[in-house]
Structure formats: structure tokens, C-alpha cells
C-alpha positions in Angstrom: 69.1 116.8 107.6 65.6 115.3 107.1 66.3 111.9 108.5 68.1 111.2 111.8 71.7 110.1 111.4 71.0 106.9 113.2 67.8 105.4 114.4 66.4 106.6 117.7 66.3 103.0 118.8 69.9 102.2 117.9 72.3 102.2 120.8 75.8 103.0 119.4 78.5 100.8 120.8 80.8 102.4 123.4 83.5 99.8 122.8 84.5 97.3 120.2 87.1 94.6 120.3 88.6 92.3 117.6 91.8 90.4 117.0 93.9 93.6 116.5 92.1 96.5 118.1 90.1 97.9 121.0 87.9 100.9 120.3 86.5 103.1 122.9 84.6 106.4 122.9 87.1 109.3 122.2 87.1 111.3 125.4 89.4 113.5 127.4 90.2 110.7 129.9 92.8 109.4 127.4 94.0 112.8 126.4 97.7 112.1 127.0 97.7 108.8 125.1 95.8 110.3 122.2 98.0 113.4 122.1 101.1 111.3 122.0 99.7 109.3 119.1 98.6 112.4 117.2 101.8 114.3 117.6 104.0 111.3 116.8 102.4 111.3 113.4 101.5 115.0 113.0 102.9 115.7 109.6 101.3 112.6 107.9 98.0 113.3 109.6 97.6 116.8 108.2 94.9 116.6 105.5 93.1 113.5 106.7 89.9 115.6 106.9 90.7 117.3 103.6 93.0 120.0 102.3 91.3 122.8 104.1 91.9 121.3 107.6 95.1 122.1 109.5 94.7 119.5 112.1 96.9 118.6 113.8 98.9 121.8 114.0 102.6 121.3 115.0 102.1 123.6 117.9 98.8 122.0 119.2 99.0 121.7 123.0 97.8 118.9 125.2 95.1 121.2 126.6 93.8 122.0 123.1 93.7 118.4 122.2 91.9 117.5 125.5 89.3 120.2 124.8 88.7 118.7 121.3 88.2 115.3 122.9 85.6 116.7 125.2 83.7 118.0 122.2 83.9 114.5 120.5 82.4 112.9 123.7 79.6 115.5 123.8 78.8 114.8 120.2 78.7 111.1 120.9 76.4 111.6 123.9 74.1 113.8 121.9 74.1 111.3 119.0 75.4 113.9 116.5 78.7 112.1 115.6 80.7 109.2 116.9 84.4 109.2 117.5 86.5 106.4 118.8 90.0 106.0 120.1 91.7 102.9 118.6 94.0 101.0 121.0 96.1 97.9 120.7 94.6 94.7 122.2 96.5 95.3 125.5 94.7 98.7 125.7 98.0 100.4 126.7 98.8 102.2 123.5 96.6 104.6 121.5 97.0 103.6 117.8 94.7 106.2 116.2 91.1 107.2 115.9 87.9 106.6 113.9 85.3 109.3 113.2 81.8 108.5 112.0 79.8 111.6 111.0 76.5 112.1 109.2 77.0 112.6 105.5 76.0 115.8 103.7 75.6 113.8 100.5 72.3 112.1 99.8 74.2 109.1 98.4 75.9 108.1 101.6 74.6 107.4 105.1 77.8 108.5 106.9 81.3 109.8 106.2 84.2 108.2 107.9 87.7 109.3 108.6 90.3 107.2 110.4 94.0 107.2 111.0 96.7 105.2 112.6 100.0 106.3 114.1 103.2 106.1 112.1 104.8 103.4 114.1 101.8 101.1 113.6 101.2 102.1 109.9 101.4 98.4 108.9 97.9 98.0 110.6 96.3 100.8 108.5 94.6 98.5 106.0 93.6 96.2 108.8 91.9 99.1 110.6 90.2 100.3 107.4 88.8 96.8 106.7 87.8 96.4 110.3 85.9 99.7 110.3 84.2 98.9 107.0 83.0 95.5 108.3 82.0 97.0 111.7 79.9 99.7 110.0 78.1 97.2 107.9 77.5 94.5 110.5 77.1 96.5 113.7 75.8 99.9 112.5 74.0 98.6 109.4 75.4 101.3 107.2 75.5 100.1 103.6 76.7 103.3 102.1 79.7 104.8 104.0 82.0 107.3 102.4 85.7 107.2 103.1 87.0 110.4 101.5 90.7 110.1 100.6 90.4 106.3 100.6 87.5 105.0 98.6 86.5 108.3 97.0 89.0 111.0 96.0 88.9 114.4 97.7 87.9 115.9 94.4 85.0 113.5 93.9 83.9 114.0 97.5 83.8 117.7 97.0 81.7 117.2 93.8 79.5 114.8 95.8 78.8 117.5 98.3 77.8 120.0 95.6 74.9 117.6 94.6 73.0 118.6 97.7 
């Protein structure tokens, strides 16, 4: 990638709070809460990263999940990608996650995936709108791709072929 994903002077937020949500860096310290959220919604979450991804597998273990969270934290610290756990305002229930990655398309600055657990699905659009606003106002991303939401998987696949 010729340009850095984010400016060298930009300090990505480690937390974010609003009326509905508390975001914090996705890390293994919250592995049990994250794992419970993922597995409670396992079937619906398959495919949120595209049809070729099997995450989360029905037999995924807590240890495998925790190892994945360590990778996300390392990516955050090295400024390669930014993943957040989404909690309720009380910070006692993991509601989902947000992943902000560099885009392989020249037409977008980042690609974003997000999910919310089944028993909080009524907050899905609120989370989506919150993330869009946050990316624009805090991160200064004007061109964020949300495959499977604002751009179909087929169109996203075509977008990546442009490169």
C-alpha cells in the first residue's frame, strides 16, 4: 500500500463512548465476554467477512478465540488494523465488535465490518450509524466501505479486482 493506512500523527482512540455503546480495543482480557457474545450468535455471524470466511466455527474454543483477540491487539498496537469490542453503557455485556481495516480498493480509505449479538439485534442499525459517524468525525475517513451493508459482496469483489 503506497500511503499509510492512517497518518503517522493520528492517535487512534482506545475507547469511545456514546449514548448506547462503549468501545474498547479488542483484546484477550475480555476473551470470555467476547466468546460468549460470538457463540450466542454464531450461525448469524458466519459470512460477515464474506462467503469465504468460516468464522465463527461452531466448534471454536475459548482458547482459539483468545488467541485471535491477541492478534487483533497486536495489529492495533502496530497500527495495521483497528478492532474494538462493543459493550453496553454499563460495560458489563459484550454486544459485538467493530473492525477497521485498510482497504485494498483505491476508492475507499478503509473497509469496516461490524456485528452485534442476537439478543441485542435491535441495536444493529444504531451501531452501524454510530460507527459511520465516528469514522467520519473522529477518524476523518470520508470513504469507508461496509461490504454486505452499503456495498454488496459481489460489488465489493468487483471493487477489489480494480486494483
